C-alpha positions in Angstrom: 0.0 0.0 0.0 1.2 3.5 -0.8 1.6 6.3 1.7 0.7 9.1 -0.7 -2.1 9.6 -3.1 -1.1 11.8 -6.0 -4.0 12.9 -8.3 -3.6 14.6 -11.7 -6.9 15.9 -13.0 -7.5 17.2 -16.5 -10.5 17.9 -18.7 -11.9 14.3 -19.0 -13.7 12.4 -16.2 -12.7 9.0 -17.6 -14.6 5.7 -18.0 -17.4 5.0 -15.6 -18.5 1.8 -13.8 -22.0 0.6 -13.3 -22.6 3.3 -10.7 -21.3 6.0 -13.0 -18.0 6.5 -11.0 -14.6 6.7 -12.7 -11.6 4.7 -11.5 -9.9 8.0 -10.5 -12.7 9.0 -8.2 -12.8 5.5 -6.7 -9.1 5.7 -6.0 -9.5 9.2 -4.4 -12.4 8.0 -2.2 -10.3 5.0 -1.1 -7.3 7.2 -0.3 -9.6 9.4 1.8 -11.2 6.5 3.6 -7.7 5.2 4.5 -6.5 8.7 5.6 -3.7 8.8 3.1 -1.7 11.9 2.5 -3.3 13.4 -0.7 -1.7 15.7 -3.3 -4.0 17.0 -6.0 -2.8 18.8 -9.2 -5.3 20.2 -11.6 -4.5 21.0 -15.2 -5.1 24.7 -15.9 -7.6 25.0 -18.8 -10.7 26.9 -19.7 -13.5 25.5 -17.5 -15.9 25.2 -20.5 -13.5 22.6 -22.0 -13.7 20.4 -18.9 -16.4 17.7 -18.7 -19.2 18.4 -16.2 -18.5 15.3 -14.1 -14.8 16.2 -13.9 -15.7 19.7 -12.7 -18.0 18.2 -10.1 -15.3 15.8 -9.0 -12.8 18.7 -8.6 -15.3 20.7 -6.5 -15.7 17.7 -4.3 -12.0 17.4 -3.8 -11.7 21.1 -3.1 -14.0 20.7 -0.1 -11.5 18.3 1.5 -8.0 19.6 0.7 -6.2 22.4 -0.9 -5.3 21.6 -4.5 -2.8 23.1 -6.9 -2.9 23.9 -10.6 -0.3 23.3 -13.2 0.2 24.5 -16.8 3.0 22.2 -18.1 5.1 19.3 -17.1 7.9 21.5 -15.8 5.5 23.4 -13.5 4.0 20.1 -12.3 7.5 18.7 -11.6 8.4 21.7 -9.5 5.2 21.6 -7.5 5.4 17.9 -6.8 9.0 18.2 -5.9 8.3 20.9 -3.3 5.3 19.1 -1.9 7.1 15.8 -1.4 10.1 17.5 0.2 7.7 19.3 2.6 5.9 16.0 3.3 9.2 14.2 4.1 10.4 17.0 6.4 7.1 17.2 8.3 7.2 13.4 8.8 10.8 13.9 9.9 12.1 11.4 7.4 14.5 14.2 6.4 15.5 17.3 8.3 16.8 19.5 5.5 15.5 21.5 2.5 17.3 22.7 -0.6 18.3 26.3 0.0 15.5 27.8 -2.1 12.8 25.7 -0.3 14.1 26.2 3.2 12.0 28.4 5.5 14.0 29.0 8.7 14.6 32.8 8.4 11.5 33.8 10.3 10.5 36.2 7.5 6.9 37.3 7.4 4.5 38.4 4.6 5.1 42.1 5.7 8.7 41.8 4.5 7.5 41.1 0.9 6.5 43.8 -1.6 2.9 43.4 -2.9 3.6 45.7 -5.8 6.4 43.4 -6.9 4.1 40.4 -6.7 1.4 42.2 -8.8 4.0 43.2 -11.3 5.2 39.7 -11.5 1.7 38.3 -12.2 1.2 41.0 -14.9 4.4 40.2 -16.7 4.0 36.4 -16.3 0.5 36.7 -17.9 1.8 38.7 -20.8 4.9 36.5 -21.4 3.8 33.0 -20.4 0.0 33.1 -20.0 0.2 32.7 -16.2 -3.1 31.4 -14.9 -3.7 33.7 -11.9 -5.3 37.2 -12.2 -3.3 40.3 -11.3 -5.5 41.0 -8.2 -4.6 37.6 -6.7 -3.9 37.9 -3.0 -0.2 37.6 -2.1 -0.6 34.4 0.0 -2.5 32.8 -2.9 0.3 33.6 -5.3 2.9 32.2 -2.9 0.9 29.0 -2.4 0.6 28.6 -6.1 4.4 29.0 -6.5 5.1 26.7 -3.5 6.8 29.6 -1.7 4.8 29.3 1.6 3.9 26.3 3.6 0.7 25.5 5.6 2.1 27.2 8.7 2.7 30.4 6.8 6.5 30.1 6.7 8.1 31.7 3.7 10.6 29.8 1.5 13.9 31.5 0.9 13.0 31.8 -2.7 10.1 34.1 -1.8 12.4 36.5 -0.1 14.9 36.5 -3.0 12.0 37.1 -5.5 9.7 39.5 -3.8 11.5 40.7 -0.6 11.6 44.4 0.2 15.2 43.9 1.4 16.4 40.4 0.4 20.0 41.1 1.6 18.7 41.5 5.2 18.4 37.7 5.3 20.9 36.8 2.6 23.9 39.1 2.7 25.8 37.6 -0.2 22.8 37.5 -2.6 24.1 40.7 -4.1 25.9 41.2 -7.5 29.2 43.0 -7.7 30.0 44.7 -11.0 33.4 46.2 -11.8 35.0 47.6 -14.9 38.8 47.5 -15.6 40.8 49.6 -17.9 42.9 46.7 -19.1 42.7 42.9 -19.4 43.8 42.0 -15.8 42.4 42.7 -12.4 44.3 45.8 -11.3 43.6 49.3 -10.1 42.5 51.9 -10.9 38.9 50.8 -11.6 36.8 53.3 -13.6 33.5 51.9 -12.2 32.5 49.6 -9.4 28.9 48.9 -8.2 27.3 46.6 -5.7 23.6 45.9 -6.4 21.4 44.8 -3.5 17.8 44.0 -4.5 15.5 41.1 -5.6 16.7 38.7 -8.2 14.8 40.3 -11.1 16.3 43.7 -10.4 19.8 42.2 -9.9 19.7 40.8 -13.4 18.4 44.1 -14.9 20.8 46.3 -13.0 23.9 44.1 -13.8 22.9 43.9 -17.5 22.5 47.7 -17.6 25.9 48.1 -16.0 27.6 46.1 -18.8 25.6 47.5 -21.7 26.1 51.1 -20.7 29.9 50.6 -20.5 30.6 49.0 -23.9 30.8 50.6 -27.3 27.6 51.1 -29.2 27.5 51.7 -33.0 25.0 54.4 -33.9 23.9 54.8 -37.5 21.6 57.3 -39.3 17.9 57.1 -40.1 18.8 56.6 -43.8 20.4 53.2 -42.9 17.4 51.7 -41.2 13.9 50.7 -42.2 12.3 52.7 -39.4 12.2 56.2 -38.1 14.4 55.3 -35.2 18.2 55.7 -35.4 19.7 52.2 -35.8 22.1 51.1 -33.1 24.2 48.0 -32.5 25.9 47.5 -29.1 29.3 45.9 -29.1 28.0 42.8 -27.3 24.6 41.0 -27.9 22.4 42.0 -25.0 20.6 38.6 -25.0 23.9 36.8 -24.4 25.0 39.2 -21.7 21.7 38.9 -19.9 21.5 35.1 -20.2 25.0 34.8 -18.6 23.9 37.0 -15.7 20.6 35.3 -15.3 22.3 31.9 -15.1 24.7 33.2 -12.4 21.9 34.7 -10.3 19.4 31.8 -10.7 21.8 28.8 -10.5 24.4 30.0 -8.0 25.1 28.4 -4.6 23.3 30.7 -2.2 24.9 29.0 0.8 28.3 30.3 -0.4 29.9 33.4 1.3 30.8 34.6 -2.2 28.7 36.9 -4.4 28.0 36.9 -8.1 30.7 39.0 -9.8 30.5 40.7 -13.2 33.9 41.9 -14.5 34.2 43.9 -17.6 37.7 44.0 -19.1 39.0 45.8 -22.1 38.8 42.6 -24.2 36.2 40.4 -22.5 33.3 40.1 -20.0 33.5 37.6 -17.2 30.5 36.4 -15.2 31.5 34.5 -12.0 29.0 32.3 -10.2 29.8 30.8 -6.8 28.8 27.2 -7.2 29.3 24.1 -9.3 27.6 22.5 -12.2 24.8 20.0 -11.3 25.8 16.3 -11.3 25.8 15.0 -14.8 26.6 18.3 -16.5 30.1 19.2 -17.8 31.5 22.2 -19.4 31.6 20.3 -22.7 27.9 19.4 -22.5 27.0 23.0 -22.0 28.1 23.7 -25.6 25.3 21.5 -27.0 21.8 20.3 -26.2 21.4 19.3 -22.6 18.8 18.8 -19.9 17.7 21.7 -17.7 18.9 21.0 -14.2 18.3 24.1 -12.1 20.1 24.3 -8.8 17.3 26.4 -7.3 14.1 25.0 -8.7 11.7 27.2 -6.7 13.7 30.2 -7.9 13.9 29.1 -11.5 10.2 28.6 -11.9 9.1 32.2 -11.3 12.0 33.4 -13.4 10.7 31.3 -16.2 7.2 32.7 -15.8 8.6 36.2 -16.1 10.5 35.4 -19.3 14.0 35.5 -17.8 14.9 31.9 -18.5 13.7 28.9 -20.5 13.2 25.4 -19.2 14.8 23.4 -21.9 18.5 23.8 -21.2 19.2 26.2 -24.1 20.7 29.0 -22.1 24.4 28.3 -22.7 23.7 27.4 -26.3 22.0 30.7 -26.8 25.0 32.6 -25.4 27.2 30.8 -27.9 24.9 31.3 -30.9 24.2 35.0 -30.1 28.0 35.7 -29.9 28.8 33.8 -33.1 26.0 35.7 -34.9 27.8 38.9 -33.8 31.0 37.4 -35.3 32.6 37.3 -31.9 34.9 34.6 -30.6 33.2 31.5 -29.1 32.3 32.2 -25.4 34.1 30.0 -22.9 32.9 28.2 -19.8 35.1 27.2 -16.9 34.4 25.2 -13.7 37.2 25.9 -11.3 36.7 27.3 -7.7 33.6 29.0 -9.2 31.7 28.7 -12.5 32.8 31.3 -15.0 31.5 32.5 -18.4 33.8 34.5 -20.6 32.2 36.5 -23.5 34.9 38.1 -25.7 34.6 41.7 -26.8 35.2 42.8 -30.4 38.0 45.3 -30.3 40.4 46.4 -33.0 43.9 45.0 -33.1 45.4 48.5 -32.6 43.2 49.0 -29.5 44.2 45.7 -27.9 47.2 45.9 -25.5 47.5 42.1 -26.0 47.6 42.3 -29.7 49.2 39.0 -30.7 51.4 36.1 -29.5 54.5 37.7 -31.1 53.9 41.1 -29.6 56.4 41.5 -26.7 54.0 43.9 -25.0 51.2 41.3 -24.9 52.6 39.6 -21.8 53.5 42.1 -19.1 54.3 39.8 -16.2 57.9 38.9 -15.2 59.2 36.9 -18.2 61.1 34.5 -15.9 57.8 33.7 -14.0 55.9 33.3 -17.3 58.5 30.9 -18.7 58.6 28.9 -15.5 54.8 28.6 -15.4 54.7 27.5 -19.1 57.3 24.9 -18.3 55.4 23.5 -15.3 52.2 23.2 -17.5 54.1 21.4 -20.2 55.4 18.9 -17.6 52.0 18.5 -16.0 49.0 19.8 -18.0 46.6 18.9 -15.1 48.5 21.0 -12.5 46.3 23.2 -10.3 46.6 26.9 -10.0 47.4 26.5 -6.3 50.3 24.1 -7.1 51.6 26.5 -9.8 51.7 29.3 -7.2 53.5 27.0 -4.7 56.1 25.9 -7.2 56.7 29.4 -8.5 56.8 30.8 -5.0 54.4 33.6 -5.9 50.8 34.4 -4.7 47.8 32.8 -6.3 46.7 36.3 -7.4 49.9 36.8 -9.3 49.5 33.3 -10.8 46.0 34.1 -11.9 47.3 37.3 -13.5 49.9 35.4 -15.6 47.3 32.8 -16.6 44.9 35.5 -17.6 47.5 37.2 -19.7 48.4 34.0 -21.5 44.8 33.2 -22.1 44.1 36.7 -23.5 47.1 36.4 -25.8 45.7 33.1 -27.1 48.6 31.1 -25.7 46.9 29.2 -23.0 43.6 27.3 -23.0 41.8 25.5 -20.2 39.7 22.4 -21.1 37.4 20.8 -18.6 36.6 21.6 -14.9 38.6 22.0 -11.8 38.6 18.3 -10.9 39.4 16.7 -14.3 40.5 19.6 -16.5 43.9 20.4 -18.1 45.9 23.3 -19.6 46.8 23.4 -23.2 49.6 25.6 -24.6 48.8 26.6 -28.2 52.0 28.2 -29.1 55.1 26.3 -30.5 58.4 27.3 -28.9 
C-alpha cells in the first residue's frame, strides 16, 4: 500500500463503472477512507472545456483539501518536488530543505512587496499566459508557486524574488559589478557597483551596468527601415543577460561569495559561486542538454517572467548569439567557481595584448611566465594552487599570468577543476 495519493486531474472524467463513478474518483475515495496523504494537481484549462462530471469531481476534492494547478510538465514537476520535500520534512524522514525551499529565516509576509508580486503576475500573464489574475492575494500567489507552507513560513526563494530587502536575510545575494581599464584585475577601476535588490532587479541592474559601458555603434535614419536611429551594441544584450541570469538563478546561495561581473577591455566575465549539477560538464553546456536548475523554486518564477527557458538552451543561446555577432566563441570554466567568458570585439590597434608575437602582450615577469609554461608542459593537469606554490608567488599573481596567457591566445583551459587540463597553443 502506498503512503501518498497523487492525483492529476485534466479535462476528462474517464470511463465509468455501473454506478457512474470513474476509477480515478474511486481511488481518491479509497485514499480518503484510509486517511492517506493526498496531493492533487489540476491542469489549468478553460472551464468550459472540462467535462461536467470532472468539474463536479474537482469541486468535491476542493472541499477536503487544498489543490494546486499546473500548466505544463515542468511546472508540475516543480510543485510535486516541493510538496514531497515538505511531506518528508514534516514526517521527519529528512531534516533539510534545498536552499530555495528552506524556511527558517522567520521572515513574514510584511517583508514582501505586494507591488512586486502584482507586477510579477502582470508580466507572467503577458509572457507565459500565467493562470492567476493580477489582483490575486499575495498568499494565494505564494501558495501557487510553492513559496509558503501550511504554517505560513516563507521559503527562501520568496524573499529573493519579492522581498523588500532580500539582503537583510541573505547578505551575499548581491551582485558586484566592476570595470577595468585593461585585461587583468588591477587598479584603478573606472567603475564599481554593488547591487542589492531582488533577483529580477539584480539581473536588470547588472545587465544595464555592462551594456552602458561598452561601445555602441550608432547609424543614421537613412540606414534603417524605421524612423528610429539604428544602433548595435558591441555585445549582444541577450547573451549578456543570459549569462547574468544563469549566475543569479543557479548560484550556490549557501556560499559566502557573491556573483561577480567583471568587464575587461577585451572580455566580459561572469562569476557564479557554485558548481555544475551532477551529470553536466563544461563540454555538455556547448550542446543540447537537460535543464537541471540548482534552485528549482527560484527558477520557476524566473521562467514565468521570461528570464529563463526550461529546456536547457541558455548556454547554447549565449554561444549562438555571440557567433551571430562574429565574436569569438564564449568559454565556460568550472574551477573554484563557475565562470562564463564573453569576448569583446575590439580592434587590433586598440588591444594591448595584440598577438602572440607582440612583446608587450605579456606584461608579467618573463622568468615567471617561462617557469609557469614549463610547469604546465610537464603536467597539464596541475592546479593553480600548485603552480603558485612551485613558482613561490601568490595565487593572485599566478592568476594574472594565466589570464595574460589566455588573453594572448597562448593558454587554454579544457574541462573543470577536478578533471580539466591546460593546453599551450604556441610552439616554442
